[in-house]
TORMIVEX-608559 format. One record per residue (C-alpha): x, y, z; residue number from 1. Coordinates in pm, 1 decimal, m for minus. Example, Ala and Ser with C-alpha at 12.3 -4.5 7.8 and 13.67 -1.06 7.14 Angstrom:
<dopas>
((1230.0; m450.0; 780.0); 1)
((1367.0; m106.0; 714.0); 2)
</dopas>
This chain:
<dopas>
((1.0; 0.2; m5.6); 1)
((287.5; 224.4; 91.6); 2)
((440.1; 163.3; m261.5); 3)
((103.4; 257.7; m433.8); 4)
((69.4; 580.7; m232.6); 5)
((433.0; 675.7; m318.4); 6)
((368.8; 621.9; m676.3); 7)
((37.3; 820.8; m660.7); 8)
((235.0; 1122.8; m506.9); 9)
((500.7; 1098.1; m766.7); 10)
((243.7; 1097.7; m1044.6); 11)
((46.5; 1386.7; m877.4); 12)
((363.5; 1599.0; m897.3); 13)
((376.2; 1538.1; m1263.6); 14)
((32.5; 1535.4; m1381.3); 15)
((m163.9; 1766.6; m1122.0); 16)
((m381.1; 1615.2; m851.9); 17)
((m696.2; 1618.6; m1051.4); 18)
((m548.1; 1409.8; m1326.9); 19)
((m367.6; 1176.7; m1084.9); 20)
((m693.4; 1115.3; m898.6); 21)
((m879.3; 1048.0; m1233.7); 22)
((m604.8; 783.9; m1328.4); 23)
((m628.2; 630.6; m985.2); 24)
((m998.8; 609.8; m1000.2); 25)
((m962.5; 426.0; m1330.4); 26)
((m708.6; 198.1; m1200.3); 27)
((m899.7; 120.3; m893.8); 28)
((m1224.8; 56.1; m1088.9); 29)
((m1033.3; m183.4; m1319.1); 30)
((m837.1; m372.5; m1072.5); 31)
((m1038.3; m373.5; m754.7); 32)
((m1398.2; m256.8; m788.8); 33)
((m1465.8; m451.5; m1112.9); 34)
((m1348.9; m766.5; m908.4); 35)
((m1714.2; m771.6; m777.6); 36)
((m1857.3; m659.8; m1120.1); 37)
((m2209.6; m808.8; m1104.8); 38)
((m2255.1; m786.8; m1483.1); 39)
((m1929.6; m969.9; m1558.9); 40)
((m2024.9; m1230.6; m1296.7); 41)
((m2368.0; m1294.2; m1460.0); 42)
((m2202.4; m1289.0; m1809.4); 43)
((m1941.6; m1566.8; m1684.1); 44)
((m2202.8; m1797.8; m1529.0); 45)
((m2430.7; m1767.2; m1823.7); 46)
((m2155.1; m1855.1; m2070.3); 47)
((m1927.9; m2075.3; m1852.8); 48)
((m1972.1; m2387.3; m2069.7); 49)
((m1891.2; m2197.9; m2386.6); 50)
((m1591.0; m2042.0; m2220.9); 51)
((m1462.7; m2366.4; m2098.7); 52)
((m1503.5; m2521.4; m2439.5); 53)
((m1314.7; m2232.2; m2590.7); 54)
((m1024.3; m2298.1; m2353.9); 55)
((m1020.6; m2661.0; m2418.8); 56)
((m1022.8; m2598.1; m2800.0); 57)
((m726.4; m2358.1; m2753.5); 58)
((m521.9; m2589.9; m2537.3); 59)
((m585.3; m2906.1; m2731.2); 60)
((m475.5; m2760.4; m3052.0); 61)
((m170.7; m2885.5; m3249.6); 62)
((m12.1; m2564.5; m3363.5); 63)
((221.8; m2529.7; m3058.8); 64)
((484.6; m2741.4; m2868.5); 65)
((483.7; m2529.2; m2546.4); 66)
((277.3; m2262.0; m2374.3); 67)
((374.6; m1933.0; m2222.6); 68)
((158.0; m1761.0; m1971.2); 69)
((252.9; m1392.3; m1979.1); 70)
((156.7; m1213.1; m1657.0); 71)
((190.6; m838.5; m1608.0); 72)
((33.9; m498.4; m1596.3); 73)
((169.5; m353.5; m1921.7); 74)
((m137.7; m421.3; m2136.0); 75)
((m147.6; m459.4; m2521.0); 76)
((m305.0; m147.8; m2671.4); 77)
((m84.4; 106.3; m2511.7); 78)
((99.5; 386.1; m2711.7); 79)
((438.7; 224.4; m2653.1); 80)
((433.2; m110.1; m2834.7); 81)
((755.8; m240.0; m2692.5); 82)
((939.1; m567.3; m2596.9); 83)
((677.9; m765.5; m2427.2); 84)
((421.7; m722.0; m2720.3); 85)
((701.6; m769.9; m2982.0); 86)
((839.5; m1079.3; m2833.7); 87)
((493.3; m1230.5; m2784.4); 88)
((399.4; m1159.0; m3135.1); 89)
((716.2; m1335.9; m3263.5); 90)
((711.0; m1644.9; m3032.9); 91)
((383.8; m1736.7; m3192.8); 92)
((556.8; m1812.6; m3511.6); 93)
((802.7; m2037.5; m3312.8); 94)
((532.6; m2288.6; m3218.5); 95)
((474.0; m2119.2; m2879.3); 96)
((122.7; m2062.9; m2750.3); 97)
((107.0; m1728.1; m2580.8); 98)
((m159.8; m1633.0; m2325.6); 99)
((m114.7; m1259.1; m2269.9); 100)
((m258.1; m1080.3; m1979.7); 101)
((m436.3; m761.6; m2066.3); 102)
((m510.0; m474.6; m1839.5); 103)
((m862.6; m319.3; m1778.4); 104)
((m736.4; 24.5; m1815.4); 105)
((m642.4; m22.6; m2175.0); 106)
((m786.4; m349.6; m2311.0); 107)
((m1158.7; m428.1; m2333.2); 108)
((m1160.7; m817.6; m2334.6); 109)
((m1423.9; m1053.9; m2195.1); 110)
((m1221.1; m1353.4; m2054.6); 111)
((m1054.1; m1470.3; m2375.2); 112)
((m994.2; m1317.3; m2719.6); 113)
((m806.7; m1449.3; m3006.1); 114)
((m561.8; m1195.9; m3160.7); 115)
((m397.5; m1439.2; m3404.2); 116)
((m278.2; m1799.4; m3435.9); 117)
((m117.7; m1898.4; m3107.6); 118)
((m173.8; m1557.9; m2933.7); 119)
((m476.3; m1497.3; m2701.6); 120)
((m560.1; m1207.6; m2484.7); 121)
((m661.8; m1306.3; m2119.5); 122)
((m867.7; m1100.7; m1879.2); 123)
((m820.1; m1221.3; m1514.6); 124)
((m1081.3; m986.2; m1371.0); 125)
((m1285.4; m1267.1; m1228.2); 126)
((m1133.8; m1507.0; m977.0); 127)
((m1366.7; m1793.5; m1101.0); 128)
((m1242.4; m1768.3; m1451.9); 129)
((m869.3; m1753.4; m1339.4); 130)
((m920.1; m2061.1; m1150.2); 131)
((m1089.2; m2236.5; m1430.5); 132)
((m812.7; m2134.9; m1671.7); 133)
((m540.6; m2247.2; m1426.0); 134)
((m695.6; m2590.2; m1368.7); 135)
((m702.4; m2640.9; m1736.1); 136)
((m339.4; m2533.9; m1771.5); 137)
((m226.9; m2784.7; m1504.8); 138)
((m371.9; m3080.2; m1700.3); 139)
((m185.7; m2967.9; m2018.4); 140)
((96.4; m3222.2; m2089.8); 141)
((333.0; m2983.8; m2267.8); 142)
((606.8; m2766.5; m2139.8); 143)
((456.5; m2471.4; m1957.9); 144)
((623.5; m2128.2; m1861.0); 145)
((521.8; m1851.8; m1654.5); 146)
((670.8; m1550.3; m1853.9); 147)
((754.4; m1239.3; m1647.2); 148)
((931.7; m919.6; m1700.4); 149)
((1160.5; m751.5; m1440.2); 150)
((959.0; m425.2; m1490.9); 151)
((618.1; m582.1; m1403.3); 152)
((527.5; m439.3; m1056.0); 153)
((206.2; m611.3; m990.5); 154)
((283.2; m977.3; m988.9); 155)
((335.1; m1122.6; m630.6); 156)
((584.6; m1383.0; m536.0); 157)
((291.5; m1589.6; m415.0); 158)
((166.3; m1622.0; m753.1); 159)
((499.5; m1727.9; m889.6); 160)
((510.2; m2013.1; m632.5); 161)
((165.6; m2118.7; m733.1); 162)
((276.6; m2170.2; m1099.8); 163)
((603.2; m2326.4; m1009.4); 164)
((435.9; m2580.8; m759.5); 165)
((218.9; m2680.8; m1053.2); 166)
((460.4; m2777.9; m1308.7); 167)
((540.1; m2443.4; m1462.6); 168)
((892.6; m2315.4; m1523.8); 169)
((973.4; m1952.3; m1488.5); 170)
((1095.4; m1751.9; m1786.2); 171)
((1226.4; m1431.7; m1655.5); 172)
((1318.8; m1125.3; m1874.9); 173)
((1567.2; m897.0; m1694.8); 174)
((1547.3; m590.7; m1914.8); 175)
((1623.4; m287.5; m1706.7); 176)
((1815.8; m191.5; m1391.2); 177)
((1597.6; m255.8; m1095.8); 178)
((1556.3; 120.9; m1004.8); 179)
((1275.0; 279.6; m822.0); 180)
((1270.3; 576.0; m1080.5); 181)
((1144.2; 319.7; m1345.7); 182)
((861.2; 202.8; m1106.2); 183)
((761.6; 557.8; m1029.2); 184)
((808.9; 491.5; m667.1); 185)
((1058.4; 605.1; m404.8); 186)
((1150.0; 251.9; m313.9); 187)
((1182.0; m60.6; m514.4); 188)
((832.2; m258.6; m486.6); 189)
((900.3; m546.4; m242.2); 190)
((728.7; m806.1; m480.4); 191)
((966.3; m696.5; m759.7); 192)
((1269.0; m754.6; m542.7); 193)
((1146.1; m1087.8; m409.4); 194)
((1075.8; m1218.8; m761.6); 195)
((1419.3; m1102.0; m890.5); 196)
((1603.8; m1263.1; m603.0); 197)
((1409.3; m1580.9; m656.5); 198)
((1488.0; m1588.9; m1034.9); 199)
((1867.2; m1517.6; m957.7); 200)
((1906.5; m1790.5; m716.2); 201)
((1686.9; m2057.7; m856.2); 202)
((1903.9; m2218.2; m1123.7); 203)
((1603.5; m2378.0; m1300.5); 204)
((1465.7; m2038.9; m1367.1); 205)
((1536.6; m1938.1; m1722.7); 206)
((1687.4; m1586.7; m1756.8); 207)
((1684.3; m1363.6; m2056.7); 208)
((1897.7; m1047.1; m2015.9); 209)
((1900.2; m752.6; m2256.9); 210)
((2238.7; m586.8; m2190.0); 211)
((2592.0; m685.1; m2089.6); 212)
((2558.8; m497.0; m1756.1); 213)
((2244.6; m715.6; m1671.9); 214)
((2401.7; m1037.3; m1801.1); 215)
((2713.0; m989.3; m1590.3); 216)
((2492.3; m895.8; m1280.4); 217)
((2296.9; m1210.6; m1316.3); 218)
((2606.4; m1423.5; m1354.6); 219)
((2745.2; m1273.6; m1037.7); 220)
((2428.3; m1341.8; m842.4); 221)
((2370.8; m1687.8; m974.6); 222)
((2747.0; m1796.3; m975.6); 223)
((2713.3; m1992.7; m1302.8); 224)
((2591.1; m1949.0; m1666.0); 225)
((2321.1; m2211.0; m1635.0); 226)
((2001.4; m2103.4; m1813.2); 227)
((2113.3; m1749.7; m1873.5); 228)
((2136.7; m1582.7; m2205.5); 229)
((2198.1; m1240.1; m2354.4); 230)
((1935.1; m1132.6; m2607.0); 231)
((1919.8; m751.8; m2680.9); 232)
((1613.5; m566.2; m2794.9); 233)
((1519.5; m559.9; m3157.7); 234)
((1297.6; m391.3; m3426.3); 235)
((992.2; m479.9; m3621.5); 236)
((1147.5; m432.7; m3968.1); 237)
((831.9; m415.5; m4163.2); 238)
((680.4; m152.1; m3934.5); 239)
((967.8; 79.1; m3975.3); 240)
((1059.1; 28.8; m4329.8); 241)
((731.0; 19.6; m4515.8); 242)
((623.9; 376.5; m4452.3); 243)
((356.5; 543.9; m4635.8); 244)
((417.5; 861.3; m4826.4); 245)
((143.7; 1080.0; m4663.8); 246)
((244.1; 1417.2; m4545.8); 247)
((238.3; 1487.1; m4190.2); 248)
((126.3; 1848.1; m4142.4); 249)
((297.4; 1898.4; m3815.5); 250)
((633.8; 1761.3; m3931.2); 251)
((583.0; 1942.7; m4279.6); 252)
((560.5; 2277.2; m4094.2); 253)
((884.4; 2210.7; m3893.1); 254)
((1065.6; 2085.7; m4201.8); 255)
((974.7; 2411.6; m4397.9); 256)
((1101.0; 2625.2; m4103.0); 257)
((1436.2; 2465.7; m4022.1); 258)
((1724.8; 2341.1; m4223.9); 259)
((1780.2; 2028.5; m4010.4); 260)
((1555.8; 1820.2; m3780.5); 261)
((1721.4; 1645.5; m3483.6); 262)
((1456.0; 1396.2; m3360.4); 263)
((1405.7; 1190.9; m3034.8); 264)
((1114.9; 956.9; m2942.3); 265)
((1076.7; 783.6; m2611.3); 266)
((1036.4; 842.3; m2241.9); 267)
((1113.2; 1196.1; m2127.3); 268)
((1251.5; 1127.3; m1762.6); 269)
((1530.1; 1180.2; m1529.7); 270)
((1785.7; 997.8; m1746.3); 271)
((1719.1; 1245.5; m2042.6); 272)
((1991.2; 1514.9; m2075.2); 273)
((1781.8; 1836.7; m2074.7); 274)
((2080.7; 2056.5; m2031.3); 275)
((2256.9; 1915.6; m2328.4); 276)
((1959.1; 1960.7; m2559.3); 277)
((1900.9; 2321.9; m2431.2); 278)
((2256.9; 2429.1; m2479.1); 279)
((2260.5; 2270.6; m2845.0); 280)
((1923.5; 2433.3; m2922.5); 281)
((2048.6; 2762.1; m2799.3); 282)
((2355.2; 2743.3; m3017.7); 283)
((2186.0; 2620.0; m3326.4); 284)
((1888.3; 2813.3; m3389.7); 285)
((1840.9; 2685.4; m3748.2); 286)
((1796.4; 2332.8; m3619.9); 287)
((1460.8; 2199.7; m3482.1); 288)
((1501.7; 1959.9; m3172.0); 289)
((1191.0; 1741.0; m3188.0); 290)
((1089.0; 1545.1; m2893.1); 291)
((815.3; 1279.8; m2894.5); 292)
((706.8; 1086.4; m2599.8); 293)
((542.7; 1061.7; m2258.9); 294)
((648.5; 1288.8; m1964.3); 295)
((750.0; 995.7; m1747.9); 296)
((815.3; 1214.6; m1428.9); 297)
((852.3; 1577.5; m1344.8); 298)
((1181.5; 1645.4; m1497.2); 299)
((1047.2; 1759.8; m1838.6); 300)
((848.9; 2050.3; m1687.8); 301)
((1112.4; 2132.4; m1437.8); 302)
((1369.0; 2162.6; m1717.6); 303)
((1149.9; 2442.1; m1891.3); 304)
((1294.0; 2305.3; m2210.7); 305)
((989.7; 2420.5; m2410.1); 306)
((1104.2; 2771.9; m2358.0); 307)
((1348.5; 2708.7; m2642.5); 308)
((1173.6; 2815.0; m2967.3); 309)
((1350.6; 2552.0; m3158.5); 310)
((1271.6; 2269.4; m2923.9); 311)
((937.3; 2122.5; m3046.1); 312)
((766.1; 1895.3; m2797.4); 313)
((486.6; 1692.5; m2978.0); 314)
((367.6; 1479.4; m2682.5); 315)
((313.6; 1104.7; m2713.4); 316)
((255.1; 940.3; m3049.3); 317)
((86.5; 605.6; m3112.9); 318)
((326.0; 336.8; m3217.3); 319)
((124.8; 285.0; m3540.6); 320)
((184.2; 651.0; m3637.3); 321)
((538.1; 672.3; m3518.7); 322)
((729.7; 606.8; m3835.3); 323)
((525.0; 864.9; m4009.4); 324)
((679.9; 1125.7; m3766.7); 325)
((1027.1; 984.6; m3761.7); 326)
((1068.2; 975.7; m4136.7); 327)
((1117.7; 1344.8; m4118.1); 328)
((1412.4; 1344.1; m3892.7); 329)
((1749.2; 1410.3; m4052.3); 330)
((1928.0; 1285.4; m3736.2); 331)
((1792.7; 1040.7; m3475.5); 332)
((1955.8; 1050.7; m3145.4); 333)
((1963.7; 932.2; m2791.2); 334)
((2077.1; 1222.6; m2571.6); 335)
((2089.3; 1032.9; m2229.4); 336)
((2282.6; 1101.8; m1919.7); 337)
((2513.2; 824.7; m1794.7); 338)
((2388.3; 663.2; m1479.0); 339)
((2279.3; 337.3; m1335.2); 340)
((1969.7; 312.5; m1538.1); 341)
((2128.0; 390.5; m1881.1); 342)
((2441.9; 186.6; m1823.5); 343)
((2206.5; m112.8; m1821.0); 344)
((1981.6; 18.8; m2109.9); 345)
((1977.7; m153.6; m2453.1); 346)
((1756.5; 116.3; m2628.4); 347)
((1487.5; m31.3; m2855.6); 348)
((1480.4; 297.0; m3052.5); 349)
((1838.4; 250.4; m3172.6); 350)
((1724.3; m42.3; m3376.9); 351)
((1422.3; 141.7; m3504.2); 352)
((1640.3; 430.2; m3599.7); 353)
((1846.4; 191.0; m3794.1); 354)
((1547.9; 52.3; m3980.8); 355)
((1441.2; 406.0; m4073.2); 356)
((1785.2; 466.2; m4219.2); 357)
((1858.5; 766.6; m4005.6); 358)
((2189.7; 913.3; m3904.5); 359)
((2229.5; 798.6; m3546.1); 360)
((2399.5; 991.9; m3252.8); 361)
((2400.4; 852.6; m2908.7); 362)
((2541.0; 933.9; m2572.7); 363)
((2841.0; 719.9; m2451.4); 364)
((2604.9; 431.9; m2359.3); 365)
((2787.3; 85.4; m2327.3); 366)
((2514.2; m88.3; m2517.6); 367)
((2534.3; 162.8; m2811.2); 368)
((2913.3; 86.0; m2869.5); 369)
((2817.5; m261.5; m2996.9); 370)
((2677.7; m113.5; m3335.1); 371)
((2903.9; 45.9; m3590.8); 372)
((2623.2; 254.8; m3723.7); 373)
((2580.9; 453.6; m3402.1); 374)
((2789.9; 752.6; m3363.5); 375)
((2898.1; 799.5; m3014.6); 376)
((2918.0; 1153.5; m2859.6); 377)
((3105.5; 1156.2; m2529.8); 378)
((3088.2; 1526.6; m2469.4); 379)
((2914.3; 1852.2; m2592.1); 380)
((3180.2; 1909.6; m2859.1); 381)
((3126.7; 1569.7; m3009.4); 382)
((2759.2; 1633.6; m3034.1); 383)
((2823.7; 1971.2; m3212.9); 384)
((3067.3; 1815.3; m3457.9); 385)
((2858.3; 1517.6; m3545.4); 386)
((2550.0; 1731.0; m3602.3); 387)
((2743.6; 1987.3; m3804.9); 388)
((2902.6; 1715.1; m4029.8); 389)
((2632.9; 1466.9; m4056.3); 390)
((2540.8; 1525.3; m4422.1); 391)
((2894.4; 1444.6; m4539.2); 392)
((2917.6; 1129.7; m4333.5); 393)
((2551.1; 1012.0; m4407.0); 394)
((2673.7; 820.8; m4724.2); 395)
((2541.3; 535.5; m4912.5); 396)
((2788.6; 318.0; m4735.8); 397)
((2664.2; 430.4; m4407.0); 398)
((2304.1; 356.0; m4506.0); 399)
((2408.6; 19.8; m4603.6); 400)
((2544.9; m34.9; m4255.2); 401)
((2218.0; 80.3; m4105.0); 402)
((2022.1; m177.0; m4309.7); 403)
((2272.9; m458.7; m4220.4); 404)
((2255.2; m398.7; m3838.8); 405)
((1877.6; m346.3; m3852.0); 406)
((1833.5; m687.5; m4031.1); 407)
((2051.3; m856.0; m3765.9); 408)
((1849.4; m736.2; m3485.6); 409)
((1491.9; m813.2; m3585.3); 410)
((1243.3; m927.4; m3314.2); 411)
((1223.3; m1249.3; m3492.1); 412)
((1570.3; m1334.2; m3417.6); 413)
((1529.1; m1233.5; m3064.9); 414)
((1228.5; m1481.2; m3025.4); 415)
((1432.7; m1756.0; m3177.4); 416)
((1709.5; m1707.1; m2917.6); 417)
((1445.9; m1735.1; m2634.8); 418)
((1306.1; m2043.5; m2798.5); 419)
((1638.8; m2219.5; m2816.9); 420)
((1680.4; m2139.4; m2431.9); 421)
((1325.8; m2317.7; m2374.1); 422)
((1434.1; m2608.7; m2591.7); 423)
((1746.6; m2663.9; m2403.0); 424)
((1562.5; m2679.6; m2078.4); 425)
((1308.6; m2919.6; m2232.5); 426)
((1588.6; m3150.7; m2349.9); 427)
</dopas>
């Protein structure tokens, strides 16, 4: 309860008390009050046999060799379509049946909904339905996995124990530094720390890490390499290469007003280097610095970065529309501070920038050093020089390198790496 209160207070600082109360009301209605949703209960009892038959039909199919039950509070239809959704999408093509938990804040699902072959959305609102599904899963004579992400804050250790005690293995993806700033709380939630400790110490738990820093950290905690792999983030190549030619009025206006567009999309948070961007914007009035994304905390407003006329904050943009904005970037960059969070970050956007064939500049992040197409800026002067000279360096040879590295980091390859880990444990 203390963790949820701390998160509410932090969100209130960012979004105002009214907006925070509104969001909290929606959350409470979706996750607590709706637990006694009479209409939903009546619908379930009326359709129980139909729902049971639907589950049986899904679990008795021949299109999959194993099942992954993805639990978490990220949801599916959120603006940031990132690793959980991408990996789930690609695992289905590798003969994995994925049952993906949705949230009642963003996804309107009644019990079970088919998204595509081997991918089903699951709503755990009613305990009776959850129990029915779990009993059916227990009887399934195929490899079964509870799939968790290190950034899922709402799954409890007792729930993990329940799955493990009933024949499931844990597939745990360690994707970020375990930092309270990412949770939006003052302290790391206890359940997050407990599950992480369990995954690290239990050598039967399968661990996927996304960055060298996280991989080394897990090796140190576990004391051996058993059931641990390094599999970075990736890109949906089709989404970022097959872009329509429609004009974007907002970006067209910026393009017509400035000689160069330096663009960023993603979270605007404590790890974003606002001072760097303000200084570059102040010294380069003919360049537009476009920022797209969610104000993750209070730091964006506190920075007063919008006072710079050539800094253009466009707010969050839906994943489906994102390429139609980013195609206008001349330079795509990642101006992050170097801290505990960014040292362990393997930025998804770097691979998307590659697929977009944009000239890439990034801070001195360890993970970005792995890719030849990423131009590293260690200080302000590096940024100035890279921006000033990008046109002469943005050659055909460089674009070919972007294409090559994007192709090497598709989400499909990442899913295959994970499936190989599962197959090894099954053997």
